Each structure stands twice: as structure tokens, then as C-alpha cells.
C-alpha positions as CSV (number, residue, x, y, z in Angstrom):
1,X,0.0,0.0,0.0
2,X,1.4,3.4,-0.9
3,X,2.0,6.0,1.7
4,X,-0.5,8.8,1.9
5,X,1.0,12.3,1.3
6,X,-0.2,14.6,4.1
7,X,2.0,17.6,3.3
8,X,-0.9,19.7,2.1
9,X,-3.4,18.6,4.7
10,X,-4.8,21.2,7.2
11,X,-5.0,21.1,11.0
12,X,-8.5,21.3,12.5
13,X,-9.6,21.5,16.2
14,X,-11.8,18.6,17.1
15,X,-14.1,21.2,18.8
16,X,-14.6,23.1,15.5
17,X,-15.8,19.9,13.8
18,X,-17.8,18.3,16.7
19,X,-19.8,19.1,19.8
20,X,-18.5,16.7,22.6
21,X,-20.8,15.4,25.3
22,X,-20.2,13.1,28.2
23,X,-22.6,10.2,28.7
24,X,-25.2,10.3,31.3
25,X,-25.9,6.7,32.4
26,X,-24.7,5.9,35.9
27,X,-24.4,2.6,37.7
28,X,-24.3,0.0,35.0
29,X,-24.4,-2.8,37.6
30,X,-27.9,-1.5,38.6
31,X,-29.3,-1.7,35.1
32,X,-31.3,-4.6,33.7
33,X,-30.1,-6.5,30.7
34,X,-31.6,-5.4,27.4
35,X,-31.0,-4.6,23.8
36,X,-29.3,-1.3,23.8
37,X,-25.5,-1.3,23.7
38,X,-24.0,1.0,26.3
39,X,-20.6,2.5,25.5
40,X,-18.2,3.0,28.5
41,X,-14.4,3.1,29.2
42,X,-12.9,0.3,27.1
43,X,-10.4,-0.1,24.2
44,X,-12.0,-3.3,22.9
45,X,-15.4,-4.5,21.8
46,X,-16.0,-1.0,20.4
47,X,-16.2,0.2,24.0
48,X,-19.5,-1.7,24.6
49,X,-19.8,-2.4,28.3
50,X,-23.0,-4.5,27.8
51,X,-26.5,-4.4,26.5
52,X,-29.1,-2.8,28.8
53,X,-32.7,-1.9,29.1
54,X,-32.2,1.8,28.4
55,X,-33.3,4.0,25.5
56,X,-30.8,4.6,22.7
57,X,-29.9,8.3,22.5
58,X,-27.5,8.3,19.6
59,X,-26.8,6.5,16.3
60,X,-24.2,6.9,13.6
61,X,-21.8,8.8,16.0
62,X,-18.2,8.6,17.1
63,X,-17.4,7.8,20.8
64,X,-14.2,8.2,22.8
65,X,-13.3,6.4,26.0
66,X,-12.5,9.0,28.7
67,X,-11.2,6.6,31.4
68,X,-9.4,3.3,32.1
69,X,-6.7,1.4,30.3
70,X,-8.4,2.2,26.9
71,X,-8.5,5.9,27.5
72,X,-8.7,7.8,24.2
73,X,-10.0,4.7,22.3
74,X,-12.2,6.0,19.5
75,X,-15.0,4.1,17.7
76,X,-17.7,4.8,15.1
77,X,-21.1,3.3,15.9
78,X,-23.5,2.8,12.9
79,X,-26.2,1.5,15.3
80,X,-28.4,3.0,18.1
81,X,-26.6,3.2,21.4
82,X,-26.2,5.1,24.7
83,X,-23.2,5.8,26.9
84,X,-22.1,6.3,30.5
85,X,-20.0,9.0,32.0
86,X,-16.8,7.2,31.2
87,X,-17.2,7.9,27.5
88,X,-18.1,10.9,25.3
89,X,-20.0,11.2,22.0
90,X,-19.0,13.5,19.2
91,X,-21.9,15.2,17.4
92,X,-20.8,16.6,14.1
93,X,-21.4,20.3,13.6
94,X,-21.7,19.9,9.8
95,X,-23.3,16.8,8.2
96,X,-20.8,14.0,7.5
97,X,-21.4,10.6,5.9
98,X,-20.8,7.4,7.7
99,X,-17.6,6.8,5.7
100,X,-16.2,10.2,6.7
101,X,-17.0,9.6,10.4
102,X,-15.2,6.2,10.1
103,X,-12.2,8.0,8.5
104,X,-12.1,10.6,11.2
105,X,-12.6,8.0,14.0
106,X,-9.5,6.2,12.8
107,X,-7.4,9.4,12.9
108,X,-8.8,10.4,16.3
109,X,-8.0,7.0,17.8
110,X,-4.3,7.4,16.8
111,X,-4.1,10.9,18.2
112,X,-6.1,10.4,21.5
113,X,-4.7,7.0,22.5
114,X,-1.2,8.3,22.2
115,X,-1.9,11.2,24.5
116,X,-4.3,10.0,27.1
117,X,-4.1,7.1,29.6
118,X,-5.5,5.8,32.8
119,X,-3.3,8.5,34.6
120,X,-4.0,11.3,32.1
121,X,-7.7,11.1,31.5
122,X,-9.4,12.5,28.4
123,X,-12.4,14.8,28.7
124,X,-14.6,16.8,26.3
125,X,-12.8,20.0,27.4
126,X,-9.4,18.5,26.6
127,X,-10.4,16.7,23.4
128,X,-12.1,19.7,21.8
129,X,-8.7,21.5,21.9
130,X,-6.9,18.6,20.2
131,X,-5.9,19.1,16.5
132,X,-6.1,16.5,13.7
133,X,-4.7,16.8,10.2
134,X,-7.3,16.2,7.5
135,X,-7.2,16.5,3.7
136,X,-8.3,19.9,2.6
137,X,-10.1,21.4,-0.4
138,X,-10.4,25.2,-0.5
139,X,-9.2,25.4,3.1
140,X,-12.0,23.1,4.4
141,X,-12.0,19.4,5.2
142,X,-12.2,17.4,1.9
143,X,-15.1,15.1,2.8
144,X,-15.2,13.7,-0.8
145,X,-11.7,12.5,-0.5
146,X,-12.3,10.9,2.9
147,X,-15.5,9.2,1.6
148,X,-13.8,7.8,-1.5
149,X,-10.7,6.7,0.5
150,X,-12.8,4.7,3.0
151,X,-15.0,3.3,0.2
152,X,-11.8,2.0,-1.5
153,X,-10.6,0.3,1.7
154,X,-14.0,-1.3,2.2
155,X,-14.0,-2.6,-1.4
156,X,-10.5,-4.1,-0.8
157,X,-11.6,-5.8,2.4
158,X,-14.7,-7.2,0.7
159,X,-12.6,-8.6,-2.1
160,X,-10.2,-10.2,0.3
161,X,-13.0,-11.7,2.3
162,X,-14.5,-13.1,-0.9
163,X,-11.1,-14.7,-1.7
164,X,-10.9,-16.2,1.8
165,X,-14.3,-17.7,1.5
166,X,-13.3,-19.6,-1.6
167,X,-10.3,-21.3,0.0
168,X,-10.8,-24.9,1.1
169,X,-9.5,-25.2,4.7
170,X,-7.8,-28.4,5.7
171,X,-8.3,-29.7,9.2
172,X,-5.3,-32.1,9.4
């Protein structure tokens, strides 16, 4: 895979692109099991702490873990979910496609997991001041580029999965 040339990309504050809100669910251990994924502080399983009997407040949003060993872990959730106070949701200020949010989520994960930890916790106030480099067009984020880049990766993955499905696995 060829290296991406980022020389002419622009820096953007996360707070200029998103409104950041901490989750409001408290006491997961007191909740009844249910259907709604609840995002918490974790760097695995897309941050899902479990499935509970609560209303889904968000869908098609990016979340960031604010606590624990996975602090700064960033995930895109294409499904309805809710979150507790150990995570925050990023609500885009300008409409973005799912592919663009996936693209930005990957970049944020790299930036935030390198900077924040169990000892140095992330918060909406800190994260909104963080900068990320994005491709630009006329001084603004180039959403078309991000969309096409993620679509090409998705196509490549689908092609590789199709090839893997055709392989006869031996169980010797």
C-alpha cells in the first residue's frame, strides 16, 4: 500500500468539527439487561460495556473512552446506542457521511490513544482542543476524499473476504 501524502493537509480543532458530550448513564451494575449497547471506558469490543434496558440516545456517531486502560480509544457506531459518564459522544457540527465519520474516527484513535491514559484522562474539554490533520479542499475538510478513501478500503476488504471464502481449509 502506498504512503498517503499529508504535506498539504490542514489542521483542525476537534471542537470546531464536533460538539463533545459526556454520557449520562450511571451505575451500569444496577441496570437490567436489554437490547441497547451502552458504551463505556474500554479499548475493545467497540467500547461496549454491555446491553441494557435503556433508551438509545445516539446513532451513527463517534465515541471516545475517557477513562481506564483504553482511554482515548475511539470508535464509530453505525447503530443506536447510549453511553455512560466514562465515554463521550462526538456530534458533528456539519453533516458527515458514515464513511467520513469512520475515517475521522481512525485518525482520532491514533491521536487520542497516544496522548491520554489511565493516569492522564481524556475529557470533552481537553479533546475539543486537540488538533487533527485532514485532507483539505479550498481550506475546508475534503469530505469527498475521505469518503472515497474509506470506500476503496471497504471494497478491498470485501474482495479479500471473498477470496478467503473460496479457500478450502484443511483440518489435518
